[in-house]
C-alpha positions in Angstrom: 48.4 72.1 -16.0 48.5 72.3 -12.2 45.0 72.8 -10.8 43.3 71.6 -7.6 41.0 69.1 -9.4 43.9 67.5 -11.2 45.8 67.4 -7.9 43.0 65.6 -6.1 42.6 63.1 -8.9 46.3 62.3 -8.9 46.4 62.0 -5.1 43.4 59.7 -5.1 45.0 57.5 -7.7 48.2 57.3 -5.7 46.4 56.5 -2.5 44.3 53.8 -4.2 47.5 52.2 -5.6 49.1 52.2 -2.1 51.6 54.9 -3.1 50.7 57.5 -0.5 54.2 58.9 -0.3 54.0 59.6 -4.1 50.7 61.5 -3.4 52.5 63.5 -0.8 55.2 64.4 -3.2 52.6 65.5 -5.8 51.1 67.9 -3.2 54.5 69.2 -2.5 55.4 69.7 -6.1 52.1 71.3 -7.0 52.7 73.8 -4.2 56.0 74.7 -5.8 54.1 75.7 -8.9 51.5 77.8 -7.1 48.7 75.3 -6.8 48.0 75.1 -3.1 46.6 72.0 -1.6 43.2 72.1 0.0 41.6 70.3 2.9 40.3 67.6 0.6 43.7 66.7 -0.7 45.2 66.6 2.8 42.2 64.5 3.9 43.0 62.0 1.1 46.6 61.8 2.3 45.7 61.3 6.0 43.2 58.6 5.1 45.7 56.9 2.8 48.4 56.9 5.4 46.0 55.5 8.1 44.7 52.9 5.6 48.2 51.7 4.9 49.4 51.6 8.5 51.4 54.7 8.7 49.6 56.6 11.4 52.6 58.9 12.3 52.9 60.1 8.7 49.1 60.7 8.7 49.5 62.8 11.8 52.3 64.8 10.3 50.1 65.7 7.3 47.3 66.5 9.7 49.5 69.0 11.6 49.5 71.0 8.3 45.7 71.4 8.3 45.6 74.8 9.8 48.2 76.2 7.4 45.8 75.9 4.5 44.0 79.0 3.4 40.2 78.4 3.6 40.6 75.1 5.3 37.4 73.3 6.2 36.7 71.6 9.5 38.3 68.1 9.5 35.8 65.4 8.9 34.8 63.5 12.0 35.4 60.1 10.4 38.9 61.0 9.4 39.7 62.3 12.9 38.3 59.2 14.5 40.3 56.8 12.3 43.5 58.9 12.8 42.9 58.9 16.5 42.3 55.2 16.7 45.4 54.4 14.5 47.6 56.6 16.7 46.2 55.1 19.9 46.7 51.6 18.8 50.2 52.4 17.5 51.2 53.7 20.9 51.4 57.4 20.0 49.5 58.8 23.0 50.6 62.4 22.7 49.6 62.6 19.0 46.3 60.8 19.7 45.6 63.3 22.4 46.2 66.2 20.0 43.8 64.7 17.5 41.3 64.0 20.3 41.3 67.7 21.1 40.1 68.5 17.6 37.2 66.1 17.7 
């Protein structure tokens, strides 16, 4: 059964195992079955990509934030870690876009 709680548990497990791309695929496949991702699921993906050194992928997920119905305000810690990862990776334009949301 596809529900938001199951989605978040699966995404958390994927991120913990270092399989962030797999977590992204789950979010995508759940969307195909009508279970929409929420801010928490996207936050897990952003944090996971940052943690595993893939700042640009984290930014791409972050750009979807405002497309979510009932999205919450991004957490300050997540924004800071994303900004720092983008800055240290040489992605100045992306870092500036995140900085604007802080």
